[in-house]
N, C-alpha and C positions, 0 to 999 in steps of 0.2 A: 464309581465316574472315573471316565475316560479322560488321561491328562497329554499332554504336549511331552512329555516325557515316556510316554507308551510310545507312541507315533518315533518316537528319536530310538526306542531302544529297538521296535519289529524294521525299522529301517535300516539299522548296524545290521541284525541279523537277517536279512535278506542281502545286505550289500556284502556280507562277512563270508556268508554260508555254511557258518556253524555257531553255536552259542558260545566257542571254545575264542574262536578267533570273534566275534562281538563283543563277548566282555570287555577282551584286549582293548578293542576301540574306543569304549567307554568309559575303560578305566577302572573297573569294578573286576570284581571276583566273578568267576562262574559260576558259585554258590548263588552270589547277592542277583545277578542274574535270571537264573533259572527259579528264584523266589518270587523277584517283580514278575516273571512272565506267566507262572503257577497264583498269583495273586489277581493280576489284571483275568485271567481265561475264568478266576471263580465270581471275581464280579461280574462280568459279562454274562458268565453262564454259557460258553460255546470255549470247546478248544479253537487254536491261533494256529499251531504249528502241527508238522510231526514229525517229532523226536529223534526217530529211527531212518530216520531218511538222511543221504547225505547226499546231495548236499539237502541243507533243514528245509524241506516243502510248506508252503503255508494253507490252509483249509481257506475253504472260500471265505469264514469268517475274518479269517488274516487276510487273506487277497484283497477283502475290504477296507480293512486296515491301509495296510499299505497305500493302497488308492488314496484313500485321507488326505495319510501321511505327504504323499506326493503332493497335493494341492495344498496344505495347509503352510507343510515346513517354510517352503521358500520362502512365501508370503510373511508367515511370521521373522524369519531372517531379517528379510528384507526390513520389515519395521524394524527393528532392530538396529540396521544398519543406519537405516533416516534418525532411531532418537537418538542416536551416540551421535550424530553429526549436529542433531538440535541442539543438546547438550552441551558440544564444544560452539558453537554458535556459526556454524559451519554451511547450514543450510535450513531453512522456512518458508513461510509464503510471507510477500509483499502484495497485499490488493490494496491500491492506493483510489482515493477519490478526490477529484480537485475542485473545488469550491470558488476557481476563477478564471474566469474566462479568457485571460490573456497567459494564463503561467502553461501553456503547451508550450510558450516560445521557450519555454529553459528547461521544460521539466521531460518533454522528450529527449535530448540528449544528454539531460544527468539520467536517464533512465540507462541510456547505451551505455555509457561510461559506467555506471554502477553493473551491467550486467557481466559484464568482462573480467569484473574481480570475483562476482559472485553468481558462475552460473547455476547453482544450485537452489538459488533461491527461487523459488515462483511468482513472477511477476503476474500484474493484470492493472489496468487502469479504465478506471470511469470516470466521468463529469457527474458532480453530483448537483446538475443544476437544476433538476426536478422531482429529487427526494431531499429527506435532510439526513446528511452522512455522521453526525455524532451519534446518532441512536444505532445507525448500524454497526458503526465504531464497535461501541459499547456492547453488542451482541457478540461481533465477532464475524460478520461480513465483512468486514471491513479492516485494515491493520494498520493505514494510517489517512488522512484528510488533509491535505494542503488548504489551508485558511487562513484570511486574516480576521477572523470574529470571532474569536475564543469564548468560550462560556465553559463559567465557575462548573469543574465540576471534579471531584477528588479521585473518579475512575480514570480520566485524562490527564495524558501530560502534554503540555504544546511547547516545541521544540522548536526555539528562535533561527529562524533559517537568515533573513534578512530585512531591514529596514526599507522604505521606497514612500514617496511623495506622491500623493492622488494630485493631480493637474487638468485644468481645463483646457482640451485642443478647440480651437476655433478657428475660424478660415481666414486668412490673410486678410481679407476684406474686408472682418468684420470691425466696429469700431472698440468691440474686447482684444483684440491684439497689436494695440498700442498700451494696453494698460500694463503694470507690472503685476498687479494681483487685484481681486475681485472681493468684492462683498458676495454675500448672501441673495441680498436686495438685487443686485444685477442680474440674476438670475430669473428675474420675475416675467422679465421679457424675454425670455428664451425659451427655444424648442430644446430641449434635453432630451439626447440620445442615450437610453440606455438597453444593458442587457437584459431577457426575458426572464427575468425572476423576480421576489417579491419585493419590495422597496426596501423592508427591512435588512435582507442583503446585500444592500447598496451603500457602501461608506458615502455618497454624496449628499447620499437624505439624513441618514443617522449621525453623521457628525458635523455637516456642516448647514444644510439647508434647513431640517426640523428640529436641532436647537433654538432658528432665529425664526420659527413659525413662515418660513418662503416657500410659497408653490412654484414652478416655474411653469410658464405660459401655457406646456403642451410637453407630453411625453409621448414620445415615441423610441419603438426597439429596433435593436440587429444583431442576429444570431452572435456573430463573426469582430471580431477587433476590425481589420482591411476594412469590411464594410462600413462599420460605425467610421473610420479615417474618411472613407472618403464621401460617407454624406456628409460629412464636418467639412473636408475640403470646399463640397458643393456649395455651401454654406447654409445647408438645410436643418440645421443642430447644433447643438455645441455637444460637450460629452466629459463626463470625468472619468479618468482613464491612469494607472501609473505612469507614470515620468517615463521607465525602462522599455511600455510597451511601444511609446509613439516616437522613439529615436530614429527609426528610419525614415518615418514622415517628416519631421522635422528636419533633418538632413536632407531632403529634397525640397523643402519649403513648401510642402504638400499643405500645411496647416503651422500654425503656433498655435504654444501653451505658455498657459499664464497660472499663477499662482492661487489656491485658495485660500485666501484670506494672507492678512500681512507676514504671519507667521509661517504660513502656509500647514497643508495636513497632510501629517505622516503615520503611513502604519507601519505593521508589520508582518510579514508574511510567516506561520508555522505550517510545519508538521507536525499533525496532531497522532499520537499512539496512547494504546491504553498503559496505563501507567506501570504492569506488571512487563512491558515488553521494550519502557524506553531503555534499560543497558540490554538489549540483545547485540551483538557485534556487528550485524549488517544494517542494525536500524541507526544508528552508530555513525555506521560508511555512509549509509546513503546520507545522511546528514551531511557528514562533511564531503561528500560530493558535490552535492546540489550546492552549498554554498560557494565551494571553491571555483565552478564552472560558470553560477552569477555572477562574485564578482569579479572574474578573469570577462564576460562576451556582457552584462548587462552593464548600462550608463544609469548614473546617481543612484544607485542601490549603497546602503552601509551597513556595516555592523549592528548588531546588535549590544551594547552594553555589558557585559557578562559573561556573554555566549563564547 
């Protein structure tokens, strides 16, 4: 059977021009090299070199194997280098999906900062709004999912990024704008503006309205946070969004925010990864980079205790 070491041997003979010099390059005796070459010729049933010529001349079969070596060996060496960098935590792949429409605001700058320190890590980003991201993570199609909805799974580790408050955005002209906080029943007469995803993936339903068995008067959807903010400011409805996603709109008095319940609704944003990838240096670096950037630039976020 043809092995990589045979291709290495033939390449050394070609480069050196003689069996003596090739043996020296490979750090073996000339006898051992001759024996290896004869053994390979015996296995293949064909001569590979013309030994009486100087420099050594290859037969047609030998030339074919040399060509194969020129194609295969550089790829093998490149793979070995990449595996070494992977073992040292210097390179890898980080394909991320976000299960949070508002996260583009901080994620893109975080990825730019991360890329500066880890240029050999292959980065990719997709929005997980139209598919279930956790199965894709488990299959290996993704390497990380940004989500606020952890699902218990022994194969997945949830790395906490920060805590944030889910608040209700209302028009400044709304009667709700004068309230410090609202009850679920206050939304029974409101049009609720949400992102176009299943309601079981929307915190305003799962942690606020559904437990109280309250339905809003109507539901309409908007794909982007700025679109949602403009609809709310125009009095076309209300929306439950992360507090940090609304800062630029509240600072310009485009809309007001009201707490959901007397104690508020606080959520934690996580970076979900496969359990075996948790300790990869670049995974840890991404978590640190994202946290540092968010605590520096986002208003109203908190650190997760113990993280």
